C-alpha positions in Angstrom: 106.4 87.8 79.9 104.0 90.7 80.1 102.2 89.1 83.1 105.5 88.9 84.9 106.4 92.5 84.2 102.9 93.6 85.4 103.3 91.6 88.6 106.7 93.2 89.3 105.4 96.7 88.6 102.4 96.2 90.9 104.7 94.8 93.7 107.1 97.7 93.3 104.2 100.2 93.5 102.8 98.5 96.6 106.3 98.6 98.2 106.8 102.3 97.5 103.2 103.1 98.5 103.4 101.3 101.8 106.6 103.1 102.6 105.0 106.5 101.7 102.0 105.9 103.9 104.1 104.7 106.8 106.5 107.6 106.4 103.7 110.2 106.5 102.1 108.7 109.6 105.3 108.2 111.6 107.2 111.5 111.4 108.4 113.1 114.6 110.4 116.3 115.2 113.0 115.8 117.8 113.2 118.8 120.2 117.0 118.6 120.7 118.0 119.2 117.1 114.6 120.3 115.6 115.0 117.7 112.8 112.2 115.6 111.5 112.7 111.8 111.7 110.7 108.8 110.5 110.3 106.8 113.7 110.1 103.0 113.4 108.4 101.5 116.5 110.6 99.4 118.8 108.2 96.5 118.9 107.9 95.8 115.2 109.9 98.5 113.5 113.2 96.7 113.0 112.0 94.4 110.1 110.3 97.4 108.5 113.4 99.5 108.9 115.5 96.9 107.0 112.8 96.1 104.4 112.5 99.8 103.5 116.2 100.6 103.9 116.7 101.2 100.1 113.8 103.7 100.1 115.0 105.4 103.2 118.4 106.0 101.7 116.7 107.6 98.7 114.3 109.5 100.9 117.3 110.9 103.0 119.1 111.9 99.8 116.1 113.7 98.3 114.5 115.3 101.4 117.1 115.1 104.2 114.6 113.1 106.3 116.4 110.9 108.9 115.2 107.5 110.2 115.3 106.1 113.7 114.2 102.9 115.4 112.3 103.6 118.7 111.7 106.9 120.3 114.4 109.5 121.0 115.6 109.5 124.5 
């Protein structure tokens, strides 16, 4: 049982860590509203957007950071 718990904890830490690294490297301030957004690339961002959706809800609630797929136009 302890091995399973360890695996789940490591997987959860990797999930959160990957989101944190992605978030820090993909923040963009939109000139129109002067708000910062995490931008998910159009080419491969949709699966990441949905995979990290639970964390992005928490991120928005805690920091006000918004999320967007593809560049602002």
